[in-house]
Backbone as a chain_set.jsonl record, in Angstrom:
{"seq": "XXXXXXXXXXXXXXXXXXXXXXXXXXXXXXXXXXXXXXXXXXXXXXXXXXXXXXXXXXXXXXXXXXXXXXXXXXXXXXXXXXXXXXXXXXXXXXXXXXXXXXXXXXXXXXXXXXXXXXXXXXXXXXXXXXXXXXXXXXXXXXXXXXXXXXXXXXXXXXXXXXXXXXXXXXXXXXXXXXXXXXXXXXXXXXXXXXXXXXXXXX", "coords": {"N": [[-40.056, 6.517, -6.35], [-39.262, 7.991, -4.162], [-39.22, 6.127, -2.093], [-37.144, 4.521, -2.917], [-34.918, 6.24, -2.763], [-34.949, 6.708, -0.025], [-34.354, 4.158, 0.937], [-31.79, 3.93, -0.128], [-30.49, 5.998, 1.255], [-30.719, 4.986, 3.834], [-29.19, 2.643, 3.647], [-26.639, 3.702, 3.05], [-26.209, 5.218, 5.37], [-26.016, 3.184, 7.214], [-23.457, 2.303, 6.906], [-21.873, 3.964, 8.347], [-21.043, 3.55, 11.083], [-19.479, 1.074, 10.886], [-17.506, 2.126, 9.197], [-16.25, 4.102, 10.768], [-15.236, 2.501, 12.82], [-13.436, 0.889, 11.37], [-11.717, 2.884, 10.473], [-10.588, 3.795, 12.882], [-9.294, 1.433, 13.636], [-7.5, 1.25, 11.503], [-5.984, 3.527, 12.009], [-4.755, 2.868, 14.453], [-3.269, 0.663, 13.582], [-1.592, 1.999, 11.78], [-0.115, 3.604, 13.543], [1.23, 1.62, 14.998], [2.758, 0.469, 12.943], [4.291, 2.692, 12.295], [5.791, 2.992, 14.62], [7.287, 0.594, 14.507], [8.71, 1.165, 12.197], [10.335, 3.334, 13.0], [11.907, 2.005, 14.894], [13.211, 0.157, 13.222], [14.668, 1.936, 11.653], [16.49, 3.013, 13.504], [17.945, 0.697, 14.101], [19.104, 0.177, 11.617], [20.784, 2.375, 11.376], [22.625, 1.789, 13.381], [23.751, -0.512, 12.339], [24.951, 0.235, 10.012], [27.726, 0.906, 9.77], [28.964, -1.577, 10.253], [28.015, -2.995, 8.075], [29.252, -1.633, 5.944], [31.909, -2.31, 6.492], [31.816, -5.059, 6.027], [31.26, -5.121, 3.274], [33.61, -3.965, 2.307], [35.453, -5.969, 2.942], [34.534, -7.976, 1.252], [34.968, -6.817, -1.265], [37.718, -6.725, -1.141], [38.323, -9.317, -1.468], [38.425, -11.015, 0.743], [38.119, -13.8, 2.981], [34.909, -14.729, 4.061], [33.248, -15.331, 7.033], [30.426, -16.771, 8.58], [30.127, -16.489, 11.387], [31.406, -14.149, 12.021], [29.979, -12.073, 10.991], [28.043, -10.65, 12.372], [24.845, -9.504, 13.723], [22.931, -8.184, 12.247], [20.276, -7.477, 9.821], [21.141, -7.464, 7.127], [23.61, -8.734, 7.485], [22.734, -11.222, 8.391], [21.357, -12.19, 6.152], [23.451, -12.249, 4.293], [25.029, -14.122, 5.522], [23.551, -16.435, 5.106], [23.936, -16.76, 2.372], [26.658, -17.278, 2.358], [26.687, -19.709, 3.721], [25.496, -21.252, 1.813], [27.576, -21.595, 0.176], [28.037, -19.832, -1.875], [26.788, -20.762, -4.121], [25.506, -20.274, -7.313], [22.84, -20.801, -8.256], [21.312, -21.564, -5.956], [21.811, -19.338, -4.344], [20.723, -17.222, -5.83], [18.075, -17.963, -5.683], [17.605, -17.664, -2.918], [18.03, -14.924, -2.626], [15.927, -14.01, -4.177], [13.829, -14.941, -2.578], [14.23, -13.298, -0.341], [13.629, -10.803, -1.479], [10.935, -11.193, -2.085], [9.858, -11.427, 0.466], [10.296, -8.831, 1.393], [8.696, -7.502, -0.44], [6.151, -8.313, 0.336], [6.036, -7.051, 2.8], [6.1, -4.401, 1.983], [3.665, -4.337, 0.771], [1.803, -4.041, 2.787], [2.158, -1.362, 3.553], [1.481, -0.163, 1.128], [-1.188, -0.881, 0.991], [-2.217, 0.623, 3.089], [-1.984, 3.211, 2.048], [-4.008, 3.176, 0.222], [-6.393, 2.315, 1.486], [-6.794, 4.196, 3.493], [-7.567, 6.827, 2.322], [-9.95, 5.924, 1.092], [-11.644, 5.031, 3.213], [-11.686, 7.42, 4.633], [-12.938, 9.147, 2.795], [-15.463, 7.94, 2.571], [-16.304, 8.301, 5.225], [-16.53, 11.014, 5.164], [-18.489, 11.669, 3.239], [-20.83, 10.259, 3.973], [-22.014, 11.407, 6.43], [-22.655, 13.868, 5.362], [-25.134, 14.016, 4.118], [-27.152, 13.88, 6.274], [-26.241, 16.231, 7.496], [-26.789, 18.261, 5.617], [-29.535, 17.954, 5.561], [-30.14, 18.729, 8.164], [-29.342, 21.396, 7.99], [-31.225, 22.367, 6.176], [-33.563, 22.091, 7.646], [-33.103, 23.777, 9.706], [-31.826, 22.844, 11.939], [-29.207, 23.42, 13.48], [-27.459, 22.359, 15.353], [-27.481, 19.576, 14.849], [-26.437, 19.614, 12.267], [-23.857, 20.66, 12.741], [-22.779, 18.642, 14.33], [-22.698, 16.427, 12.559], [-20.992, 17.461, 10.623], [-18.644, 17.664, 12.067], [-18.045, 14.956, 12.39], [-17.615, 14.316, 9.708], [-15.331, 15.882, 9.003], [-13.51, 14.912, 10.884], [-13.18, 12.161, 10.222], [-12.066, 12.497, 7.719], [-9.556, 13.648, 8.284], [-8.341, 11.585, 9.782], [-8.267, 9.54, 7.855], [-6.534, 10.69, 5.94], [-4.232, 10.842, 7.496], [-3.634, 8.103, 7.916], [-3.128, 7.327, 5.262], [-0.951, 9.0, 4.725], [1.024, 8.046, 6.508], [1.299, 5.469, 5.473], [2.304, 6.074, 2.899], [4.756, 7.263, 3.554], [6.103, 5.098, 4.825], [6.14, 3.248, 2.722], [7.65, 4.555, 0.71], [10.195, 5.039, 1.909], [10.961, 2.501, 2.926], [10.985, 0.999, 0.574], [13.215, 2.021, -0.721], [15.23, 1.272, 1.123], [15.017, -1.562, 1.06], [15.486, -2.15, -1.651], [18.105, -1.271, -1.858], [19.434, -3.072, -0.16], [18.961, -5.577, -1.431], [20.291, -5.072, -3.829], [22.91, -4.835, -2.858], [23.38, -7.445, -1.937], [23.219, -8.883, -4.345], [25.368, -7.718, -5.641], [27.517, -8.551, -4.03], [27.335, -11.314, -4.489], [27.836, -11.424, -7.261], [30.486, -10.484, -7.332], [31.83, -12.544, -5.95], [31.299, -14.745, -7.656], [32.524, -13.9, -10.02], [35.205, -13.774, -9.257], [35.656, -16.428, -8.581], [35.332, -17.576, -11.096], [37.5, -16.388, -12.389], [39.616, -17.499, -10.922], [39.301, -20.188, -11.591], [39.854, -20.072, -14.291], [42.535, -19.296, -14.251], [43.668, -21.539, -13.055], [43.22, -23.359, -15.043], [44.931, -22.475, -16.98]], "CA": [[-38.695, 7.058, -6.324], [-38.972, 8.437, -2.805], [-38.865, 4.969, -1.271], [-35.821, 4.062, -3.349], [-33.91, 7.136, -2.191], [-34.902, 6.478, 1.418], [-33.595, 2.912, 1.142], [-30.389, 4.24, -0.422], [-29.973, 6.768, 2.388], [-30.611, 4.092, 4.995], [-28.047, 1.751, 3.416], [-25.397, 4.473, 3.189], [-26.038, 5.591, 6.776], [-25.636, 1.995, 7.985], [-22.013, 2.103, 6.768], [-21.141, 4.971, 9.11], [-20.383, 2.954, 12.247], [-18.346, 0.234, 10.463], [-16.442, 2.956, 8.63], [-15.508, 4.724, 11.869], [-14.48, 1.438, 13.498], [-12.31, 0.531, 10.505], [-10.772, 4.002, 10.473], [-9.843, 3.753, 14.143], [-8.385, 0.283, 13.557], [-6.429, 1.609, 10.57], [-5.111, 4.494, 12.666], [-3.933, 2.115, 15.414], [-2.313, -0.109, 12.784], [-0.602, 2.938, 11.249], [0.776, 3.994, 14.64], [2.099, 0.469, 15.28], [3.708, 0.375, 11.835], [5.208, 3.821, 12.405], [6.735, 2.652, 15.686], [8.215, -0.397, 13.971], [9.569, 1.848, 11.229], [11.356, 4.082, 13.75], [12.823, 1.025, 15.47], [14.039, -0.361, 12.131], [15.594, 2.996, 11.248], [17.575, 3.073, 14.492], [18.789, -0.495, 13.921], [19.892, 0.342, 10.392], [21.859, 3.326, 11.668], [23.641, 1.089, 14.168], [24.373, -1.575, 11.549], [25.505, 0.759, 8.763], [29.185, 0.8, 9.758], [29.314, -2.989, 10.105], [27.732, -3.381, 6.691], [30.317, -1.085, 5.106], [33.109, -3.127, 6.712], [31.618, -6.344, 5.345], [31.397, -4.915, 1.837], [35.035, -3.755, 2.034], [36.092, -7.287, 2.972], [34.149, -8.703, 0.04], [35.686, -6.219, -2.398], [39.135, -7.078, -0.997], [38.409, -10.77, -1.677], [38.739, -11.699, 1.99], [37.21, -14.897, 3.32], [33.806, -14.307, 4.915], [32.761, -16.39, 7.917], [29.133, -16.37, 9.158], [30.22, -16.134, 12.808], [31.985, -12.808, 12.177], [29.183, -11.086, 10.262], [27.191, -9.865, 13.259], [23.459, -9.926, 13.896], [22.014, -7.344, 11.494], [19.485, -8.128, 8.778], [22.02, -7.688, 5.977], [24.596, -9.751, 7.872], [22.055, -12.519, 8.45], [21.107, -12.626, 4.778], [24.734, -12.586, 3.68], [25.466, -15.368, 6.146], [22.872, -17.533, 4.42], [24.612, -16.963, 1.086], [27.941, -17.928, 2.651], [26.404, -21.107, 4.063], [25.19, -21.932, 0.55], [28.864, -21.66, -0.527], [27.949, -18.942, -3.03], [26.259, -21.467, -5.289], [24.706, -19.25, -8.003], [21.418, -21.146, -8.35], [20.699, -21.485, -4.633], [21.91, -17.962, -3.842], [19.726, -16.419, -6.54], [16.758, -18.311, -5.113], [17.492, -17.06, -1.6], [17.864, -13.481, -2.817], [14.543, -13.839, -4.628], [12.98, -15.106, -1.39], [14.362, -12.073, 0.449], [12.897, -9.729, -2.154], [9.507, -11.466, -1.933], [9.508, -11.067, 1.844], [10.236, -7.373, 1.435], [7.543, -7.074, -1.224], [4.97, -8.515, 1.181], [6.039, -5.994, 3.812], [5.713, -3.162, 1.307], [2.248, -4.419, 0.427], [1.034, -3.484, 3.909], [2.21, 0.096, 3.443], [0.713, 0.205, -0.059], [-2.601, -1.032, 1.343], [-2.586, 1.77, 3.922], [-2.145, 4.399, 1.203], [-5.261, 3.065, -0.531], [-7.568, 2.165, 2.343], [-6.991, 5.414, 4.269], [-8.447, 7.777, 1.628], [-11.271, 5.338, 0.838], [-12.443, 5.117, 4.441], [-11.859, 8.832, 4.954], [-13.945, 9.721, 1.9], [-16.767, 7.43, 3.003], [-16.656, 8.978, 6.467], [-16.855, 12.414, 4.862], [-19.708, 11.803, 2.441], [-22.026, 9.696, 4.618], [-22.725, 12.359, 7.295], [-23.009, 15.109, 4.679], [-26.578, 14.014, 3.881], [-27.839, 14.391, 7.468], [-25.84, 17.615, 7.772], [-27.573, 19.122, 4.725], [-30.927, 17.899, 6.024], [-30.212, 19.579, 9.351], [-29.265, 22.792, 7.554], [-32.499, 22.73, 5.555], [-34.612, 22.174, 8.67], [-32.711, 24.748, 10.718], [-31.223, 22.158, 13.091], [-27.779, 23.728, 13.367], [-26.698, 21.449, 16.214], [-27.317, 18.323, 14.114], [-25.533, 19.863, 11.153], [-22.5, 20.806, 13.267], [-22.32, 17.324, 14.786], [-22.364, 15.608, 11.389], [-19.818, 18.038, 9.97], [-17.485, 17.266, 12.872], [-17.729, 13.574, 12.011], [-17.078, 14.325, 8.345], [-13.961, 16.402, 9.008], [-12.66, 14.025, 11.682], [-12.843, 10.97, 9.442], [-11.163, 12.911, 6.64], [-8.211, 13.825, 8.835], [-7.79, 10.27, 10.136], [-7.964, 8.844, 6.61], [-5.326, 11.281, 5.358], [-3.106, 10.442, 8.345], [-3.304, 6.709, 7.609], [-2.507, 7.295, 3.94], [0.36, 9.639, 4.81], [1.958, 7.102, 7.14], [1.555, 4.406, 4.501], [3.173, 6.589, 1.84], [6.097, 7.42, 4.131], [6.706, 3.781, 5.013], [6.371, 2.616, 1.423], [8.72, 5.238, -0.015], [11.496, 4.851, 2.558], [11.294, 1.076, 2.984], [11.306, 0.521, -0.771], [14.615, 2.389, -0.954], [16.07, 0.413, 1.973], [15.0, -2.947, 0.601], [16.159, -2.221, -2.949], [19.537, -1.119, -1.611], [19.966, -4.313, 0.408], [18.961, -6.608, -2.47], [21.371, -4.736, -4.761], [24.185, -5.158, -2.203], [23.523, -8.903, -1.936], [23.542, -9.306, -5.712], [26.725, -7.248, -5.92], [28.437, -9.467, -3.346], [27.304, -12.595, -5.197], [28.518, -11.26, -8.547], [31.925, -10.408, -7.085], [32.318, -13.883, -5.621], [31.249, -15.602, -8.839], [33.527, -13.451, -10.982], [36.528, -14.176, -8.775], [35.759, -17.881, -8.721], [35.548, -17.856, -12.517], [38.88, -16.016, -12.691], [40.51, -18.508, -10.332], [39.198, -21.411, -12.387], [40.555, -19.837, -15.552], [43.974, -19.306, -13.971], [44.085, -22.924, -12.831], [43.202, -24.052, -16.333], [46.141, -22.084, -17.712]], "C": [[-38.287, 7.462, -4.909], [-38.524, 7.271, -1.936], [-37.471, 4.446, -1.626], [-34.728, 4.925, -2.736], [-33.811, 6.972, -0.68], [-34.127, 5.196, 1.748], [-32.109, 3.158, 0.917], [-29.759, 5.023, 0.722], [-29.791, 5.891, 3.623], [-29.405, 3.168, 4.86], [-26.738, 2.5, 3.616], [-25.148, 4.864, 4.639], [-25.611, 4.395, 7.622], [-24.141, 1.7, 7.884], [-21.206, 3.02, 7.682], [-20.371, 4.361, 10.271], [-19.251, 2.005, 11.844], [-17.184, 1.041, 9.902], [-15.602, 3.594, 9.73], [-14.663, 3.686, 12.602], [-13.252, 1.049, 12.677], [-11.264, 1.64, 10.455], [-9.938, 4.022, 11.747], [-8.861, 2.587, 14.158], [-7.215, 0.576, 12.628], [-5.463, 2.604, 11.197], [-4.198, 3.798, 13.678], [-2.868, 1.307, 14.677], [-1.214, 0.793, 12.23], [0.382, 3.374, 12.33], [1.736, 2.862, 14.999], [3.167, 0.333, 14.202], [4.733, 1.504, 11.895], [6.232, 3.582, 13.504], [7.749, 1.618, 15.238], [9.18, 0.201, 12.973], [10.682, 2.618, 11.929], [12.378, 3.137, 14.367], [13.752, 0.455, 14.404], [15.07, 0.67, 11.692], [16.77, 3.097, 12.213], [18.509, 1.872, 14.357], [19.662, -0.366, 12.683], [21.032, 1.328, 10.592], [22.987, 2.647, 12.438], [24.411, 0.069, 13.333], [25.071, -1.062, 10.292], [27.008, 0.578, 8.692], [29.625, -0.649, 9.568], [29.084, -3.458, 8.679], [28.808, -2.855, 5.75], [31.605, -1.883, 5.261], [33.001, -4.469, 5.991], [31.817, -6.192, 3.839], [32.852, -4.648, 1.45], [35.781, -5.085, 2.012], [35.763, -8.087, 1.712], [34.884, -8.141, -1.172], [37.173, -6.542, -2.352], [39.369, -8.576, -1.146], [38.866, -11.497, -0.419], [37.698, -12.782, 2.258], [36.164, -14.407, 4.322], [33.315, -15.51, 5.713], [31.459, -15.933, 8.571], [29.233, -15.9, 10.601], [30.721, -14.715, 13.019], [31.131, -11.714, 11.543], [28.332, -10.213, 11.168], [25.754, -10.36, 13.226], [22.467, -9.048, 13.143], [21.271, -8.121, 10.415], [20.357, -8.441, 7.568], [23.038, -8.78, 6.28], [23.962, -11.139, 7.91], [21.782, -13.066, 7.046], [22.403, -13.028, 4.079], [25.276, -13.894, 4.248], [24.803, -16.577, 5.487], [23.513, -17.82, 3.069], [25.956, -17.66, 1.286], [27.725, -19.407, 2.952], [26.024, -21.929, 2.834], [26.42, -22.046, -0.34], [28.833, -20.899, -1.854], [27.525, -19.685, -4.301], [25.285, -20.542, -6.03], [23.212, -19.547, -8.032], [20.731, -20.977, -6.999], [20.735, -20.057, -4.081], [20.902, -17.049, -4.528], [18.327, -16.703, -5.998], [16.569, -17.674, -3.747], [17.299, -15.553, -1.708], [16.453, -13.174, -3.308], [13.578, -13.983, -3.46], [13.035, -13.867, -0.5], [13.531, -10.949, -0.166], [11.39, -9.938, -2.05], [9.027, -11.128, -0.529], [9.375, -9.559, 1.984], [9.019, -6.851, 0.674], [6.254, -7.24, -0.424], [4.89, -7.444, 2.268], [5.642, -4.655, 3.206], [4.23, -3.157, 0.965], [1.375, -3.867, 1.55], [1.003, -1.961, 3.831], [1.402, 0.575, 2.24], [-0.786, 0.115, 0.213], [-3.076, 0.148, 2.184], [-2.814, 3.014, 3.081], [-3.456, 4.367, 0.426], [-6.481, 3.053, 0.383], [-7.847, 3.429, 3.147], [-7.889, 6.421, 3.573], [-9.843, 7.222, 1.361], [-12.17, 5.45, 2.067], [-12.69, 6.566, 4.834], [-12.922, 9.489, 4.094], [-15.339, 9.23, 2.26], [-17.229, 8.131, 4.271], [-16.983, 10.445, 6.272], [-18.214, 12.542, 4.199], [-20.955, 11.317, 3.174], [-22.721, 10.705, 5.531], [-23.091, 13.676, 6.61], [-24.507, 15.19, 4.393], [-27.36, 14.492, 5.094], [-27.478, 15.837, 7.796], [-26.624, 18.584, 6.9], [-29.046, 19.126, 5.117], [-31.117, 18.766, 7.261], [-30.152, 21.047, 9.003], [-30.591, 23.249, 6.966], [-33.604, 22.905, 6.59], [-34.284, 23.176, 9.772], [-32.123, 24.138, 11.972], [-29.702, 22.306, 13.0], [-26.939, 22.773, 14.205], [-26.447, 20.116, 15.512], [-26.344, 18.486, 12.956], [-24.088, 19.941, 11.636], [-21.934, 19.458, 13.71], [-21.886, 16.457, 13.604], [-21.154, 16.151, 10.643], [-18.545, 17.709, 10.744], [-17.058, 15.837, 12.537], [-17.063, 13.538, 10.639], [-15.622, 14.781, 8.326], [-13.016, 15.481, 9.783], [-12.241, 12.786, 10.912], [-11.91, 11.311, 8.286], [-9.731, 13.012, 7.137], [-7.573, 12.476, 9.159], [-7.417, 9.488, 8.88], [-6.708, 9.37, 5.943], [-4.098, 10.894, 6.172], [-2.669, 9.015, 8.027], [-2.599, 6.614, 6.258], [-1.117, 7.915, 3.959], [1.405, 8.742, 5.44], [2.307, 5.978, 6.17], [2.488, 4.851, 3.393], [4.599, 6.763, 2.333], [6.796, 6.071, 4.254], [7.043, 3.132, 3.676], [7.567, 3.236, 0.708], [10.084, 4.933, 0.589], [11.896, 3.378, 2.567], [11.642, 0.523, 1.61], [12.756, 0.843, -1.116], [15.551, 1.497, -0.145], [16.161, -0.996, 1.4], [15.707, -3.1, -0.744], [17.668, -2.114, -2.784], [20.141, -2.411, -1.065], [20.018, -5.431, -0.63], [20.08, -6.347, -3.473], [22.734, -5.08, -4.165], [24.421, -6.666, -2.177], [23.878, -9.422, -3.331], [24.962, -8.891, -6.096], [27.757, -8.173, -5.279], [28.49, -10.816, -4.056], [28.045, -12.504, -6.525], [30.029, -11.189, -8.371], [32.508, -11.789, -6.803], [32.347, -14.787, -6.851], [32.303, -15.196, -9.86], [34.923, -13.882, -10.554], [36.714, -15.69, -8.862], [35.994, -18.272, -10.179], [36.974, -17.508, -12.926], [39.877, -17.015, -12.138], [40.483, -19.8, -11.138], [39.933, -21.266, -13.712], [42.065, -19.865, -15.354], [44.487, -20.726, -13.743], [44.134, -23.71, -14.136], [44.431, -23.713, -17.167], [47.381, -22.7, -17.074]], "O": [[-37.135, 7.302, -4.507], [-37.585, 7.39, -1.149], [-36.722, 3.992, -0.761], [-33.725, 4.406, -2.246], [-32.725, 7.081, -0.111], [-33.352, 5.151, 2.703], [-31.268, 2.662, 1.667], [-28.625, 4.748, 1.116], [-28.82, 6.043, 4.364], [-28.683, 2.933, 5.829], [-25.827, 1.997, 4.275], [-24.005, 4.847, 5.097], [-24.924, 4.562, 8.63], [-23.608, 0.931, 8.685], [-19.988, 2.874, 7.784], [-19.178, 4.621, 10.43], [-18.156, 2.107, 12.399], [-16.021, 0.691, 10.101], [-14.375, 3.625, 9.634], [-13.517, 3.953, 12.962], [-12.159, 0.896, 13.222], [-10.064, 1.367, 10.402], [-8.727, 4.238, 11.7], [-7.733, 2.724, 14.631], [-6.078, 0.205, 12.916], [-4.258, 2.54, 10.951], [-3.008, 4.102, 13.754], [-1.71, 1.268, 15.093], [-0.044, 0.411, 12.208], [1.578, 3.502, 12.066], [2.911, 3.103, 15.272], [4.339, 0.109, 14.505], [5.906, 1.3, 11.582], [7.405, 3.924, 13.349], [8.935, 1.737, 15.543], [10.34, -0.205, 12.904], [11.838, 2.565, 11.508], [13.575, 3.425, 14.366], [14.947, 0.288, 14.649], [16.213, 0.323, 11.393], [17.916, 3.249, 11.788], [19.725, 2.012, 14.484], [20.829, -0.756, 12.698], [22.12, 1.144, 10.046], [24.163, 2.9, 12.178], [25.587, -0.185, 13.59], [25.714, -1.835, 9.583], [27.526, 0.142, 7.664], [30.555, -0.92, 8.809], [29.874, -4.233, 8.14], [29.233, -3.572, 4.844], [32.317, -2.113, 4.283], [33.976, -4.953, 5.417], [32.461, -7.027, 3.204], [33.286, -5.062, 0.375], [36.643, -5.302, 1.161], [36.619, -8.789, 1.174], [35.368, -8.898, -2.013], [37.823, -6.627, -3.394], [40.491, -9.05, -0.969], [39.605, -12.478, -0.498], [36.552, -12.689, 1.819], [36.498, -13.752, 5.309], [33.007, -16.563, 5.154], [31.392, -14.809, 9.07], [28.497, -15.0, 11.003], [30.492, -14.131, 14.078], [31.519, -10.545, 11.556], [27.935, -9.122, 10.758], [25.469, -11.468, 12.771], [21.264, -9.158, 13.378], [21.594, -9.275, 10.131], [20.319, -9.554, 7.042], [23.3, -9.645, 5.444], [24.586, -12.12, 7.505], [21.957, -14.257, 6.789], [22.446, -14.027, 3.36], [25.905, -14.677, 3.535], [25.431, -17.624, 5.332], [23.624, -18.976, 2.662], [26.348, -18.518, 0.494], [28.488, -20.257, 2.494], [26.206, -23.146, 2.811], [26.334, -22.531, -1.468], [29.505, -21.266, -2.818], [27.866, -19.28, -5.413], [24.324, -20.069, -5.424], [22.399, -18.639, -7.851], [19.691, -20.325, -6.905], [19.789, -19.621, -3.425], [20.294, -16.197, -3.88], [17.502, -15.798, -5.871], [15.479, -17.19, -3.442], [16.502, -14.971, -0.973], [15.853, -12.182, -2.895], [12.611, -13.228, -3.36], [12.013, -13.434, 0.033], [12.818, -10.234, 0.538], [10.641, -8.967, -1.939], [7.927, -10.607, -0.35], [8.443, -9.07, 2.623], [8.387, -5.879, 1.09], [5.363, -6.394, -0.503], [3.801, -6.985, 2.613], [4.934, -3.867, 3.833], [3.611, -2.097, 0.879], [0.32, -3.289, 1.288], [-0.045, -1.344, 4.019], [0.717, 1.595, 2.315], [-1.562, 0.936, -0.275], [-4.2, 0.621, 2.017], [-3.728, 3.792, 3.357], [-3.96, 5.412, 0.016], [-7.485, 3.703, 0.094], [-9.003, 3.717, 3.457], [-8.887, 6.845, 4.156], [-10.82, 7.97, 1.4], [-13.31, 5.905, 1.975], [-13.771, 6.909, 5.312], [-13.716, 10.291, 4.585], [-16.293, 10.008, 2.256], [-18.394, 8.512, 4.39], [-17.637, 11.056, 7.117], [-19.003, 13.419, 4.551], [-22.027, 11.901, 3.016], [-23.937, 10.857, 5.422], [-23.766, 14.513, 7.209], [-25.092, 16.272, 4.416], [-28.16, 15.42, 4.973], [-28.309, 16.585, 8.312], [-27.079, 19.62, 7.384], [-29.724, 20.15, 5.025], [-32.127, 19.456, 7.395], [-30.823, 21.865, 9.632], [-31.037, 24.369, 7.215], [-34.477, 23.759, 6.437], [-35.094, 23.399, 10.671], [-31.937, 24.834, 12.97], [-29.008, 21.419, 12.502], [-25.829, 22.415, 13.812], [-25.339, 19.582, 15.567], [-25.525, 17.605, 12.693], [-23.194, 19.361, 11.02], [-20.757, 19.168, 13.494], [-20.828, 15.828, 13.647], [-20.371, 15.379, 10.089], [-17.488, 17.5, 10.147], [-15.868, 15.545, 12.416], [-16.079, 12.828, 10.43], [-14.776, 14.14, 7.703], [-11.865, 15.291, 9.391], [-11.072, 12.4, 10.944], [-11.058, 10.503, 7.914], [-8.804, 12.522, 6.492], [-6.404, 12.249, 8.85], [-6.369, 8.844, 8.84], [-5.902, 8.591, 5.434], [-3.035, 10.642, 5.604], [-1.476, 8.745, 7.884], [-1.597, 5.912, 6.121], [-0.206, 7.424, 3.292], [2.541, 8.679, 4.97], [3.467, 5.583, 6.059], [3.369, 4.095, 2.984], [5.548, 6.448, 1.615], [7.944, 5.919, 3.837], [8.109, 2.537, 3.519], [8.404, 2.519, 0.161], [11.025, 4.605, -0.133], [13.037, 3.042, 2.252], [12.512, -0.34, 1.497], [13.446, 0.031, -1.732], [16.557, 1.019, -0.669], [17.251, -1.554, 1.272], [16.442, -4.065, -0.955], [18.423, -2.786, -3.486], [21.238, -2.8, -1.464], [21.009, -6.157, -0.705], [20.744, -7.282, -3.921], [23.618, -5.561, -4.875], [25.55, -7.116, -2.376], [24.734, -10.295, -3.477], [25.667, -9.625, -6.789], [28.751, -8.535, -5.909], [29.565, -11.397, -4.209], [28.8, -13.411, -6.876], [30.775, -11.764, -9.163], [33.548, -12.158, -7.349], [33.317, -15.514, -7.062], [32.911, -16.055, -10.498], [35.73, -14.305, -11.381], [37.802, -16.172, -9.179], [36.763, -19.189, -10.463], [37.594, -18.228, -13.707], [40.865, -17.344, -12.794], [41.519, -20.432, -11.345], [40.556, -22.211, -14.197], [42.794, -20.396, -16.191], [45.585, -21.079, -14.174], [44.966, -24.598, -14.316], [44.915, -24.529, -17.951], [48.494, -22.483, -17.553]]}, "num_chains": 1, "name": "protein.A"}
């Protein structure tokens, strides 16, 4: 039994270095994603007024031209629908493609919320064994060193998960709002086209 537990301790201790490396990589990735999130937020603030103007034109049944839509994400997506001449089948497919692209982007944030606590917990539990052994043998310096590693990995793991949760929650709202606006614009166009066709038939 002793040899089995020693092998188990050796295997678990061998995960310490890869866990720390992965945690540092996850932290760098979280910081990069957070920077991209801030940049996207500033762009959305700048494009909000233009988007409201576009939606007013659509509700007023004004003709929409791709060249006048601007360069925002919503304007670019709406421009693709205009180029498809509001064909319901092709437009629904494009909107579905947009939603899938957003879903893949949300998957990165969702992955961060899961991998952060996992790596943080591993980084907490692995050095606890040597820390307890150091406490039992009276080696306070070894115990303190391992406890520092345990607490440090916990904090980094929570940070990664927190950033992932923030990005997932806010981006999900942004993306759902944009997809809803595109579907709303498509429905308005199709309803008006159906009304025009009915009037011509009369």
